[in-house]
C-alpha positions in Angstrom: 28.0 113.8 -55.1 28.2 111.0 -57.5 30.9 110.7 -60.1 28.4 111.7 -62.8 27.4 114.8 -60.9 31.0 115.7 -60.4 31.7 115.4 -64.2 28.7 117.6 -64.9 29.9 120.3 -62.5 33.4 120.1 -64.0 32.0 120.8 -67.5 30.0 123.7 -66.1 33.1 125.2 -64.5 34.9 125.1 -67.9 32.1 127.2 -69.4 32.2 129.7 -66.5 35.9 130.2 -67.0 35.1 131.8 -70.3 33.1 134.5 -68.6 34.9 137.9 -67.9 33.1 138.1 -64.5 34.3 134.6 -63.4 36.0 134.3 -60.0 39.1 132.3 -61.1 40.4 131.6 -57.6 37.1 130.2 -56.4 36.6 128.1 -59.5 40.1 126.7 -59.3 39.6 125.8 -55.6 36.3 124.0 -56.5 38.0 122.1 -59.3 40.7 120.8 -56.8 38.0 119.8 -54.3 35.9 118.0 -57.0 38.9 116.2 -58.4 39.9 114.9 -54.9 36.3 113.7 -54.3 36.1 112.0 -57.6 39.3 110.1 -56.9 37.9 108.9 -53.6 34.7 107.7 -55.2 36.7 105.9 -57.9 38.8 104.2 -55.3 35.8 103.1 -53.3 34.1 101.8 -56.5 37.2 99.8 -57.4 37.4 98.1 -53.9 33.7 97.3 -54.1 34.2 95.6 -57.5 37.2 93.6 -56.2 35.1 92.3 -53.3 32.2 91.4 -55.6 34.5 89.4 -57.8 36.0 87.6 -54.9 32.6 86.6 -53.6 31.6 85.5 -57.1 34.7 83.3 -57.2 33.7 81.6 -53.9 36.3 83.2 -51.6 33.9 85.3 -49.6 34.7 87.5 -46.8 36.8 85.7 -44.2 35.7 86.2 -40.6 37.6 84.7 -37.7 35.3 82.6 -35.5 36.1 80.9 -32.3 34.0 77.8 -31.9 33.4 76.7 -28.4 35.0 73.3 -27.9 32.4 70.6 -27.4 33.1 68.4 -24.4 31.8 64.8 -24.8 30.4 62.9 -21.8 32.0 59.6 -20.7 29.0 57.7 -22.1 29.4 59.5 -25.5 33.0 58.6 -25.6 32.2 54.9 -24.6 29.7 54.8 -27.4 32.1 56.1 -30.1 33.7 53.8 -32.7 37.1 55.2 -31.8 36.7 54.0 -28.2 35.6 50.5 -29.3 38.8 50.3 -31.5 40.9 51.5 -28.5 39.2 48.9 -26.2 39.8 46.1 -28.8 43.5 47.1 -28.8 43.5 47.1 -25.0 42.1 43.5 -25.0 44.9 42.4 -27.3 47.8 44.3 -25.7 46.8 44.8 -22.1 47.9 48.4 -22.5 45.0 50.7 -21.4 46.7 54.1 -22.0 44.8 54.7 -25.3 41.5 54.1 -23.6 42.4 56.3 -20.6 43.7 59.1 -22.8 40.3 59.2 -24.6 38.6 59.3 -21.2 41.1 61.8 -19.8 41.8 59.5 -16.9 45.4 58.6 -17.5 46.2 58.4 -13.7 43.1 56.6 -12.7 43.2 53.1 -11.2 40.8 50.1 -11.5 39.1 48.5 -14.5 39.0 50.4 -17.7 35.4 51.3 -18.5 34.0 49.0 -21.1 32.3 50.4 -24.3 28.6 50.9 -24.2 28.4 48.0 -26.7 29.8 45.6 -24.1 27.4 46.8 -21.4 24.5 46.2 -23.8 25.7 42.6 -24.5 26.0 41.8 -20.8 22.6 43.4 -19.9 20.9 41.5 -22.8 22.4 38.3 -21.6 21.1 39.0 -18.1 17.6 39.8 -19.3 17.5 36.7 -21.4 18.6 34.5 -18.5 15.2 34.2 -16.8 16.6 32.7 -13.5 19.4 35.2 -12.9 17.2 38.1 -13.9 15.1 37.4 -10.8 17.7 36.8 -8.1 18.8 39.5 -5.7 22.1 41.2 -6.9 24.5 43.1 -4.6 27.9 44.6 -5.2 29.7 44.5 -1.9 33.5 44.2 -1.8 35.1 41.0 -0.4 33.3 38.3 1.4 29.7 39.0 2.3 27.9 37.6 5.4 24.1 37.6 5.4 22.1 36.9 8.5 18.8 35.0 8.5 16.3 33.9 11.1 16.6 30.2 12.1 13.8 30.6 14.6 11.9 33.4 16.3 8.9 33.8 18.7 5.9 35.5 17.3 4.7 39.0 18.4 2.2 39.2 21.3 -0.8 41.3 21.9 -0.5 43.1 25.2 -3.2 44.7 27.3 -2.2 47.7 29.3 -1.6 46.9 33.0 -1.3 43.1 32.3 1.8 41.0 32.7 4.6 42.1 30.3 5.0 39.7 27.3 7.9 37.3 27.2 11.1 38.6 25.6 11.5 37.3 22.0 13.7 34.2 21.6 15.6 34.8 18.3 18.1 32.4 16.7 20.1 33.7 13.8 22.1 31.9 11.1 24.8 33.5 8.9 25.3 32.6 5.2 28.8 33.5 4.0 28.9 34.4 0.3 32.6 33.9 -0.7 33.3 35.0 -4.3 34.9 32.7 -6.9 35.8 33.2 -10.5 33.3 31.8 -13.0 35.4 31.3 -16.2 35.0 30.4 -19.8 37.8 30.1 -22.3 37.8 29.5 -26.1 40.2 29.7 -29.0 39.7 32.1 -31.9 41.6 32.1 -35.2 43.9 35.0 -36.1 41.3 36.1 -38.7 38.9 37.1 -36.0 41.6 39.1 -34.2 42.4 40.8 -37.5 38.8 42.1 -37.7 39.5 44.4 -34.8 37.1 47.0 -33.4 33.4 46.3 -33.0 33.3 42.9 -34.9 36.0 41.4 -32.7 34.7 42.8 -29.4 31.1 41.7 -30.2 32.2 38.1 -31.3 34.2 37.6 -28.1 31.8 39.1 -25.6 28.7 37.5 -27.1 30.1 34.0 -26.7 31.9 34.4 -23.4 29.1 36.4 -21.7 26.4 33.9 -22.5 28.4 30.9 -21.3 29.5 32.6 -18.0 26.0 33.8 -17.1 24.5 30.4 -18.1 26.9 28.7 -15.7 26.2 31.1 -12.9 22.5 30.4 -13.4 23.2 26.7 -13.0 25.2 27.3 -9.8 22.3 29.2 -8.3 19.9 26.4 -9.1 22.5 24.0 -7.5 22.5 26.1 -4.3 18.7 25.6 -4.0 18.5 21.9 -5.1 21.5 20.9 -2.9 20.2 22.5 0.3 19.5 20.5 3.4 15.8 20.4 4.6 16.6 22.1 7.9 18.4 25.3 8.8 21.9 25.3 10.1 24.1 28.0 11.6 25.5 28.7 8.2 22.9 27.6 5.7 19.2 28.1 4.9 17.2 24.9 4.9 14.7 24.2 2.1 11.9 21.7 2.6 11.1 18.9 0.1 8.0 17.3 -1.1 8.3 13.8 -2.6 5.8 13.7 -5.4 5.6 12.7 -9.0 4.2 15.2 -11.6 0.5 15.4 -10.9 -2.2 18.0 -10.7 -1.6 18.5 -6.9 2.2 18.5 -7.0 2.9 22.2 -7.6 0.0 23.4 -5.3 1.5 21.1 -2.5 4.9 22.7 -3.0 3.4 26.2 -3.0 1.5 25.5 0.2 4.9 24.9 1.9 6.2 28.3 1.1 6.2 31.1 3.6 4.0 34.2 3.0 7.1 36.1 2.2 7.5 34.2 -1.1 5.7 36.9 -3.1 6.6 35.9 -6.7 6.9 32.1 -6.9 7.9 30.4 -10.1 8.4 26.8 -11.2 11.9 25.8 -12.2 12.5 22.5 -14.0 14.1 20.7 -17.0 12.1 21.3 -20.2 11.6 17.5 -20.6 9.7 17.3 -17.3 7.0 19.5 -18.9 5.9 16.3 -20.8 5.1 14.6 -17.5 3.1 17.5 -16.1 1.3 17.8 -19.5 0.3 14.1 -19.2 -1.2 14.7 -15.8 -3.0 17.7 -17.3 -4.4 15.5 -20.1 -5.4 12.8 -17.6 -7.4 15.3 -15.7 -9.3 16.2 -18.9 -7.5 19.6 -19.0 -9.7 20.8 -16.2 -6.9 22.0 -13.8 -3.6 23.8 -14.6 -0.9 21.6 -13.1 1.3 24.7 -12.6 -1.3 26.5 -10.6 -0.8 29.6 -12.8 2.8 30.0 -11.9 5.4 31.0 -14.6 7.7 28.2 -15.7 11.5 28.7 -16.0 13.6 26.0 -17.7 17.1 24.9 -16.9 19.3 21.9 -17.8 20.8 22.2 -14.3 18.0 19.9 -13.1 17.4 16.4 -14.4 14.4 15.5 -16.4 11.8 13.6 -14.3 12.1 10.3 -16.3 15.9 10.2 -16.0 16.2 11.5 -12.4 17.3 9.2 -9.7 15.0 8.3 -6.8 14.8 11.2 -4.3 16.6 13.5 -6.7 15.3 17.1 -7.0 13.7 17.5 -10.4 11.7 20.7 -9.9 11.8 23.8 -7.6 9.0 26.1 -6.6 9.9 29.4 -5.1 10.6 33.1 -5.1 14.1 33.7 -6.6 14.5 36.8 -4.6 15.5 34.4 -1.8 18.7 33.7 -3.7 21.5 36.2 -3.9 24.5 36.9 -6.2 27.2 39.3 -5.0 29.7 40.9 -7.4 32.7 42.3 -5.6 34.1 43.7 -8.8 30.9 44.6 -10.6 28.9 42.4 -12.9 31.0 42.9 -16.0 33.1 40.3 -17.8 36.9 40.5 -17.7 38.7 39.3 -20.8 42.3 38.0 -20.9 44.1 37.6 -24.3 46.9 35.0 -25.0 48.3 34.9 -28.5 51.5 33.0 -27.6 50.5 29.7 -26.2 49.2 28.3 -29.6 50.8 30.7 -31.9 52.1 27.9 -34.1 48.5 27.0 -34.9 47.5 30.6 -35.6 45.1 30.4 -32.7 44.5 32.9 -29.9 43.3 31.8 -26.4 40.6 34.0 -24.9 39.7 33.6 -21.2 36.7 35.4 -19.8 35.9 35.6 -16.1 33.3 37.0 -13.7 34.0 37.3 -10.0 30.9 36.4 -8.1 29.5 34.7 -4.9 26.1 33.1 -4.7 23.8 31.3 -2.3 20.3 31.1 -0.7 20.0 33.8 1.9 16.3 33.9 2.8 14.3 31.1 4.4 10.8 30.1 3.4 11.3 31.1 -0.2 11.8 27.7 -1.9 10.5 24.1 -1.9 12.3 21.3 -3.7 10.2 18.6 -5.4 11.9 15.2 -5.4 11.2 12.0 -7.4 9.4 9.3 -5.4 10.5 5.7 -5.5 8.9 3.6 -8.2 5.8 1.7 -7.0 6.4 -2.0 -6.5 4.3 -4.5 -8.4 
């Protein structure tokens, strides 16, 4: 019954009590029952009104919820701003505990994983360095020895029942790739260090990474240009052609490559482009002096006009024949020194990359050298 219905029945009972035939005991019991029921209804209505007011006031009904803890992956942690700040602090102090605590690897050994930001800077530098992006990269620990064929007999066609073919005569050479540190250091003012976090990390790694990779590229070019013309027991020989820039210079060099040079390119100083362009113009622009090969520019080779006689001024070859080995990975390690020049408010930053490099495959390169000037 509703409260209204109970009130109506209570009024009816009062009227029935006036009747001589009324059952007083039964009516009295019904009054007690209706009274108790009315109190319960009033109590329930009061509680409902209190809840309604609480919801209207923004409190709502509180429910206990247990949210499942979200576990971040290592890459997500390395991408976070908090980790970049922790890594910046690690560069300055040398204390890696904050980084390792975030990665939950407090007891791990080895290099602290760099932020994703640093990985992107290094990868971008690699991709923009057209020479190093084409060389073969490996990641073997310690010194690496790479065998190559100095000489070998060809295969033979053998008819069944005929005399057995002669055993192959194979002579091997071994190139030893011994790693060294490629370093770049610079000074930064205290104001840069005060930036902290991403701005500081980006400033340091942008500059140091570019310079180290640029130097390593020059070293690889030097390995090729400085090679002897014949193989030795410990080095790959690279043939030379002694020609000035002309329409037949690059095709002649290409003709001296082995058939294993699948993706040849032309490597030279940008200023030498002028000399090849002059040959192109002299030929009435009828023949491409580069034989359709991509051109990669480097200041590690001299320009043709300033090169000495017999100096290598251009290289034609497949850069997969050169190899760079990174015993500690291809990342850049940063050292921080804020004491040496503290009186000048300068901080010394030293970046290094541990790498070995060399030519490891024969038949992949040809050096082009400058001929002696014609006598008049």
